[in-house]
Residue, then its C-alpha position, 0 to 999 in steps of 0.5 A: x500500500x502506497x500511503x504517501x509522504x504524509x501517511x509515512x510521517x504518521x505511521x512511522x511515529x512511535x505513537x501510531x501503533x500503541x493501543x492507548x492514546x498518550x495523554x497530553x498535558x498543558x502547562x498552566x501559567x499566570x504572568x509567565x509563571x508555571x502553576x502546574x500541568x493538567x490534561x486537556x479535556x472538553x471542559x477546559x475553555x476560556x472563562x471556566x474556573x479550575x482548581x490547581x495548586x490550592x487556588x481557583x483560577x479563571x482561564x483567559x485562553x487556551x493555546x493549542x499550538x503551544x499547549x499552554x493555558x493562561x489563567x488569572x486568579x478567580x474572583x467571581x465565586x464560580x465553582x471550578x470545573x472538574x477537568x477529568x474525563x470521568x466515566x460515562x453514566x447511563x441515563x437509567x442510572x440517573x433516573x434511579x438517582x432522581x427517584x431516590x432523591x425525590x422519594x421517601x424510601x429509607x434504606x437500612x443498609x446505609x450508614x449514618x453519614x450516608x443517611x445524613x447526606x441523603x437527607x440533605x439532598x432530599x431537602x434540596x429537592x423537597x419541592x419535587x417529591x410529587x413531580x412526575x419524574x418522566x416529564x419534569x426536571x428541577x430548576x433552581x435559582x443559585x445567586x444570579x444563575x440557573x441550575x438545571x438538574x437533568x438527571x440524564x445520561x452523560x452523553x445527553x448532558x454533553x450534547x445539551x451543554x455544547x448546543x447551549x454554548x453554540x447558541x451563545x448561552x454561557x453554561x457550566x456542566x457539572x457531570x458528577x451532579x448531572x447539573x448544567x448551570x446557566x449564566x443569566x440571559x435576562x430574568x426568564x430561563x425559559x427563553x434559553x430552554x425554548x431556544x434549546x428545544x427549537x435548535x437543530x441538534x445535528x447541525x450544532x454538533x457539527x458546528x461544535x466539532x469545527x470550533x472544538x476539534x479536541x472533543x475527538x481526543x477520546x478517539x486515538x485516530x479520530x482527528x485524522x478522519x474526514x469531516x463527515x466521519x468525525x461528525x458521525x463518530x462524535x454522534x455515535x460515541x461522544x454525543x447522543x443526538x436522538x436521546x437529546x431531542x427526546x429529552x428536550x421535547x418531552x421534558x420541562x424544567x420546573x422552577x423551585x426556590x433554592 
């Protein structure tokens, strides 16, 4: 097989035949001083906060060519982003979590600390005890921001998060709590929600890949695919277009005072 000069350059690299992708670390700098190094993940982008060296920093910009992240001390009280990739959680697990936190069932196998934590979570979601879990999700005002607890799978949360960014709505995804926190766009969150419902999900996924090619880092060779196959790969593995459409069209955020 003749693969050409560029192909030879790629296959002759020691990285090409290894099974796993070598993790790339980016240097985090402030005023020319190196604070540390972190792996790049989709959550790492301008205006997000990260926790490093016992301080919270705000990202000014990410230089992909130099593999450098420039930061300044954060002073906005915004929760820092978790920059690990984590595990993909199935939507059924999140639905069960929702059922537990809005339910009243007691579990005798829990120790005292777990019972206390469950009680605290149930207090947060106390106004949703009688809410229909198949059609409603908690929306809680937090300061000036809105916190939407989707209780959906990881791939659906990612899709909503990046579609919202593509639409110009600043938000932070906390995948561990299945919460997407939106910065205010006026006083009515439902303006944002309606825009998400009406969005062309597939088109925005394609747009996101053009502006954030590093999303394909989950695939060792994904970056070398033609554009249409990059989009197909992302839709099948990283995002979930069909389930996101179903969620947006069958669910409504229900406001509660947090």
